[in-house]
C-alpha positions as CSV (number, residue, x, y, z in Angstrom):
1,M,28.4,-36.9,-9.1
2,S,24.9,-38.3,-9.1
3,L,22.5,-38.7,-12.0
4,K,20.1,-36.4,-10.2
5,F,22.7,-33.6,-10.2
6,L,23.1,-34.1,-14.0
7,E,19.4,-33.9,-14.5
8,D,19.1,-30.8,-12.4
9,F,21.9,-29.3,-14.5
10,F,20.1,-29.9,-17.7
11,V,16.8,-28.6,-16.3
12,K,18.4,-25.4,-15.3
13,L,20.2,-25.1,-18.6
14,F,17.3,-25.7,-20.9
15,N,14.3,-24.5,-18.9
16,P,14.5,-21.0,-20.5
17,C,14.2,-22.7,-23.9
18,I,11.1,-24.7,-23.2
19,S,8.8,-22.2,-24.9
20,L,10.9,-22.4,-28.1
21,V,10.7,-26.1,-28.6
22,N,7.2,-25.9,-30.0
23,Y,8.4,-23.3,-32.5
24,F,11.4,-25.4,-33.6
25,L,9.1,-28.3,-34.4
26,R,6.5,-26.0,-36.0
27,F,9.1,-24.2,-38.2
28,G,10.8,-27.4,-39.2
29,L,7.6,-29.1,-40.3
30,G,6.1,-26.0,-41.9
31,I,9.2,-25.2,-43.9
32,A,9.6,-28.8,-45.0
33,F,6.1,-28.7,-46.4
34,I,6.5,-25.4,-48.1
35,I,9.7,-26.6,-49.8
36,H,8.0,-29.9,-50.8
37,G,5.1,-28.0,-52.3
38,L,7.2,-25.3,-54.0
39,R,9.3,-28.0,-55.7
40,K,6.2,-29.1,-57.5
41,F,5.7,-25.7,-59.2
42,P,4.9,-24.6,-61.9
43,L,1.5,-26.0,-61.9
44,P,0.3,-28.6,-62.9
45,P,3.3,-30.6,-61.6
46,E,4.3,-32.9,-64.4
47,S,6.4,-35.2,-62.2
48,L,3.4,-35.8,-59.8
49,M,1.1,-36.4,-62.7
50,N,3.5,-38.9,-64.3
51,Y,4.6,-40.8,-61.2
52,F,1.2,-41.1,-59.5
53,K,-1.0,-40.9,-62.6
54,F,-2.8,-37.9,-61.1
55,G,-4.8,-35.5,-63.3
56,P,-3.7,-31.8,-63.5
57,F,-6.3,-30.7,-60.9
58,L,-5.3,-33.2,-58.3
59,A,-1.6,-32.8,-58.8
60,S,-2.0,-29.0,-58.5
61,F,-4.2,-29.4,-55.5
62,V,-1.6,-31.5,-53.7
63,A,1.2,-28.9,-54.4
64,I,-0.9,-26.0,-53.2
65,S,-2.1,-27.9,-50.2
66,E,1.5,-28.6,-49.1
67,V,2.5,-24.9,-49.4
68,L,-0.7,-23.7,-47.6
69,A,-0.5,-26.3,-44.8
70,G,3.1,-25.4,-44.1
71,S,2.4,-21.7,-44.1
72,L,-0.7,-21.9,-42.0
73,L,1.1,-24.2,-39.5
74,I,3.7,-21.5,-39.0
75,L,1.1,-18.7,-38.9
76,G,-1.0,-20.6,-36.4
77,G,1.8,-20.5,-33.9
78,F,1.8,-16.7,-33.8
79,L,-1.9,-16.4,-33.1
80,R,-2.6,-16.6,-29.3
81,N,-6.3,-17.4,-29.5
82,Y,-8.6,-20.2,-30.6
83,L,-8.0,-19.2,-34.2
84,G,-4.3,-20.0,-33.9
85,S,-5.0,-23.4,-32.4
86,L,-7.6,-24.1,-35.0
87,L,-5.2,-23.1,-37.9
88,T,-2.6,-25.4,-36.3
89,R,-4.9,-28.3,-36.1
90,L,-6.4,-27.9,-39.6
91,S,-3.0,-27.5,-41.3
92,S,-1.7,-30.5,-39.3
93,F,-4.7,-32.5,-40.4
94,V,-3.9,-31.7,-44.0
95,I,-0.2,-32.7,-43.4
96,V,-1.2,-36.0,-41.8
97,V,-3.6,-36.8,-44.7
98,I,-0.9,-36.0,-47.2
99,M,1.7,-38.1,-45.4
100,I,-0.7,-41.1,-45.1
101,C,-1.4,-40.8,-48.8
102,A,2.3,-40.6,-49.6
103,F,2.9,-43.8,-47.7
104,Y,0.0,-45.5,-49.3
105,F,0.8,-44.5,-52.9
106,A,4.6,-44.3,-52.9
107,H,6.1,-46.1,-49.9
108,K,3.9,-49.2,-49.2
109,D,7.0,-51.4,-48.9
110,W,8.5,-49.2,-46.1
111,F,6.3,-50.9,-43.5
112,I,7.9,-54.2,-44.0
113,N,11.5,-53.1,-43.9
114,S,13.8,-50.7,-41.9
115,K,13.5,-47.9,-44.5
116,L,10.5,-46.4,-42.6
117,F,12.7,-45.1,-39.8
118,T,15.7,-44.1,-42.0
119,S,13.8,-41.5,-43.9
120,E,12.3,-38.2,-42.8
121,Q,8.7,-39.0,-44.0
122,I,7.8,-40.9,-40.8
123,F,8.9,-38.0,-38.7
124,L,6.9,-35.5,-40.8
125,L,3.9,-37.7,-40.1
126,L,4.6,-38.0,-36.4
127,I,5.2,-34.2,-35.9
128,G,2.0,-33.6,-37.9
129,I,0.1,-35.9,-35.5
130,Y,1.7,-34.1,-32.5
131,F,0.3,-30.7,-33.7
132,L,-3.0,-32.2,-34.7
133,I,-3.5,-33.5,-31.2
134,N,-1.8,-30.7,-29.3
135,G,-2.9,-27.6,-31.2
136,N,-1.2,-24.6,-29.7
137,K,-0.7,-26.0,-26.2
138,K,2.9,-25.4,-25.1
139,N,3.4,-28.6,-23.1
140,L,5.8,-31.1,-24.4
């Protein structure tokens, strides 16, 4: 049995699923952000205000932004025109900014040890970057 045979087997097996991969990533990232945002309710989120020393407006803005970005990322996948791709890119931009800020404010030390790749935060950032660049294109 050659490796080419094995690759052909996997191509044949998974080719029907290629169009779903984009949705798996989209739903995973979107739901993660919705849950992260909803955990900060009721507004203003006291834990965010205390930990980061944010004011009530900024803390509430972060929580609402997480819920909206996750929701619009999912919604953007169902719109088959430029608006869907725009929603995907805008919501991904918000996700990327939130994740960069989270690394800057809460996880600066992760860049000098192995914790960066043992937590889901880096993968949320990377998937956000994927959708920011890719929009609604279906190629992976």
